[in-house]
Structures are given as structure tokens and as C-alpha cells.
C-alpha positions in Angstrom: -24.5 -21.1 -17.6 -23.8 -17.3 -17.8 -20.9 -16.3 -20.1 -18.5 -13.7 -18.8 -17.6 -10.9 -21.1 -13.8 -10.6 -21.4 -12.4 -7.3 -20.1 -10.0 -5.7 -22.5 -8.7 -3.1 -20.0 -9.0 -2.7 -16.3 -8.4 0.8 -14.9 -8.2 1.8 -11.3 -9.1 5.4 -10.4 -7.7 6.6 -7.1 -8.8 10.0 -5.6 -5.9 11.5 -3.6 -5.5 14.5 -1.4 -2.2 14.8 0.5 -1.5 11.1 0.5 2.3 11.0 0.0 2.7 8.7 3.0 0.3 6.0 1.7 -0.1 6.3 -2.1 3.0 4.3 -2.9 1.7 1.3 -0.9 -1.8 1.6 -2.4 -0.4 1.6 -6.0 2.2 -1.1 -5.5 -0.4 -3.5 -4.0 -2.7 -3.3 -7.0 -2.7 -6.6 -9.0 -0.7 -6.7 -12.2 -3.9 -7.6 -14.1 -4.8 -3.9 -13.9 -4.0 -2.1 -17.2 -3.7 1.4 -15.8 -3.7 3.2 -12.5 -4.9 6.8 -12.5 -4.4 8.9 -9.5 -6.8 11.9 -9.4 -4.8 14.6 -7.5 -7.3 16.8 -5.6 -5.1 19.9 -5.2 -2.6 18.2 -2.9 0.0 20.4 -1.2 2.4 17.6 -0.4 4.5 15.3 -2.6 1.5 13.0 -3.6 1.9 13.7 -7.3 5.6 12.8 -7.5 5.2 9.7 -5.3 2.3 8.5 -7.4 4.3 9.0 -10.6 7.3 7.3 -9.2 5.1 4.3 -8.3 4.0 4.0 -11.9 0.6 5.8 -11.9 -0.8 8.2 -14.4 -1.7 11.4 -12.5 -4.4 13.8 -13.5 -5.3 17.0 -11.7 -8.7 17.9 -10.3 -8.3 21.3 -8.7 -11.8 21.5 -7.2 -13.5 19.2 -4.7 -13.3 15.7 -6.1 -16.5 13.8 -6.6 -15.6 10.3 -7.9 -18.9 9.8 -9.7 -18.2 12.9 -11.8 -14.7 11.8 -12.6 -16.0 8.4 -13.8 -18.2 10.0 -16.3 -15.6 12.6 -17.3 -13.0 10.0 -18.1 -15.3 7.5 -19.8 -15.4 4.9 -21.1 -14.7 3.7 -17.5 -17.1 1.3 -16.0 -17.5 2.0 -12.3 -17.4 -1.0 -9.9 -18.4 -0.1 -6.4 
């Protein structure tokens, strides 16, 4: 039988551009087993950043076009799960 390696930390990375109308729901529906939620703000011009922070997420800023794969490597050690 294959042994599972215990995860010490589960992080969810959410790219966001002008998502103030939906980001709260996305964040609040993430299971409590997740250690950290990081919203990558992609130069939003609406209230995405404040709504994400109010929902409990950490917000980082990516001023250029967001490429999730690049962010995964930049903010390592994050293990991508697609």
C-alpha cells in the first residue's frame, strides 16, 4: 500500500483581475484545511484588493500580465496541483 506524505501547509493561489463581484465567494468557499489563500492581483482597477483582504486572503501584486506557472515558481516552495 502506498503511503501518503503528510502536507504541512496547503496554499491556494488565485489570479485575479477585476473580480470584486466574485472574489469574496471564491475565498469563503475554500475549505478550512487550507493554510493560506494568496490572491495575485493582476493590476485590477476595481475593489478586488480590498474585498480579497476583507475575506481573509493575502494579496500580492503582479502589475504585468499574469502567468500562473511563473507565479508558482516565483513564490516557491509551492507545489502546483492542476
